[in-house]
N, C-alpha and C positions, 0 to 999 in steps of 0.2 A: 504494500500500500504506500502511496506517495503522500507524505505529510507536508510537503513544501507549501501547499495552499493553506493548510491549517496554521503553519508557522507564520506565513505572511499575514493572514487574517488576525492572528493573535498579536502581532507586533505592529499592525497598521497605525495605531495612534502614537507609536514611538518612533516611527521612521522619519517623520518631518520632511517628507518629500523625497527621501533617498530611495533609490531602487534596490529591491531585495532580489538577489540572485543566489544560486547555489554556492557561489564562491565568496559571497559577502561575509566579511568578518563581523562578528557581533560587536567587537570593540569599535571598528570603523563606523558602524551604524549608530553608535552611541548607546548600545544596549549594555547596561551594567550587569553585574553579577546577580543582583536581586531580581532584575527583570528576567534574566535567563533562568534562574531558579523557579520563578513563578511559571514561566513557560513550560519548563521541564515537568514540574508537578502536575500541571494540567494535562500534559501529554501522557504522563504515567497513569493517571486516572483513566484516561480515554483508552489506552491500549492494555491496561491491566498488568503492568509490570513496574518494577522499580529499577532505577539506575544507581549503580555503585558510585561512591565518591570519586574514585580514580577515573571512572568513565566520564563523569561530569567535568572533571578538570581537563579532559582531553578535548572538550568541545570549544573550538575556536571559530568555526564557520558554520553556515547553514548546512553545508554538505556533511560536515562532521556529525551534526545532530541527526540528520536524515539517515546517514549510514548507521549510526548507533541504534536508532529506532528499528531499522531493517534487521540488524543483527538480533536485537532483543525479541522481535516478533517472529523470527524464524526458528527460535529455540523450541 
């Protein structure tokens, strides 16, 4: 399942006109760690899994998050 659109929708009010792509860095978009944690918690609920702390620390780009979701949902 592709979660890009869900991520884009969840972050829409924080993007301030910036374009979201798979290669977008959360830092470059101005998404701070609290915003990212809120996003991840919402996604965890939706997909019914939890992410480990070390997995969360590895998330730098939208692609990183989408890849992590794909790995977690295929287990």
